[in-house]
C-alpha positions as CSV (number, residue, x, y, z in Angstrom):
1,X,27.2,-8.8,-16.5
2,X,26.0,-11.0,-19.3
3,X,22.3,-10.6,-18.7
4,X,20.0,-11.1,-21.6
5,X,17.7,-8.2,-21.1
6,X,15.4,-9.2,-24.0
7,X,15.1,-12.7,-22.7
8,X,14.5,-11.6,-19.1
9,X,11.9,-9.0,-20.1
10,X,10.2,-11.4,-22.4
11,X,9.9,-14.0,-19.6
12,X,8.6,-11.3,-17.2
13,X,6.0,-10.2,-19.7
14,X,4.9,-13.8,-20.3
15,X,4.6,-14.4,-16.5
16,X,2.5,-11.2,-16.1
17,X,0.2,-12.1,-19.0
18,X,-0.3,-15.6,-17.6
19,X,-1.1,-14.2,-14.1
20,X,-3.6,-11.7,-15.6
21,X,-5.3,-14.4,-17.7
22,X,-5.6,-16.6,-14.6
23,X,-7.0,-13.7,-12.5
24,X,-9.6,-12.8,-15.2
25,X,-10.7,-16.5,-15.6
26,X,-11.2,-16.8,-11.8
27,X,-13.1,-13.5,-11.8
28,X,-15.3,-14.6,-14.7
29,X,-16.0,-18.0,-13.1
30,X,-16.2,-16.9,-9.5
31,X,-19.9,-17.7,-9.2
32,X,-19.5,-21.3,-10.5
33,X,-16.4,-21.9,-8.3
34,X,-18.2,-20.6,-5.2
35,X,-21.2,-22.8,-6.0
36,X,-19.0,-25.9,-6.5
37,X,-17.1,-25.2,-3.3
38,X,-20.4,-24.7,-1.4
39,X,-21.7,-28.0,-2.7
40,X,-18.6,-29.9,-1.6
41,X,-18.7,-28.2,1.9
42,X,-22.3,-29.3,2.3
43,X,-22.2,-32.8,0.7
44,X,-18.5,-33.8,0.5
45,X,-16.8,-34.9,-2.7
46,X,-19.3,-36.6,-5.0
47,X,-17.1,-39.8,-5.6
48,X,-15.3,-39.8,-2.3
49,X,-16.3,-43.4,-1.5
50,X,-14.4,-44.6,-4.5
51,X,-11.1,-42.8,-3.6
52,X,-8.3,-45.2,-2.8
53,X,-6.3,-42.7,-0.7
């Protein structure tokens, strides 16, 4: 079939590692993310009046 098993498996591993790094970062920073989102919900975006769109 002409499938490069090594290339496909390497790409799949890289994707899985990237997803796990993202998940861990989000978990480690959940408190800061939630705090920031809460601030924006209560007060809006800090520089919203300067947005051109």
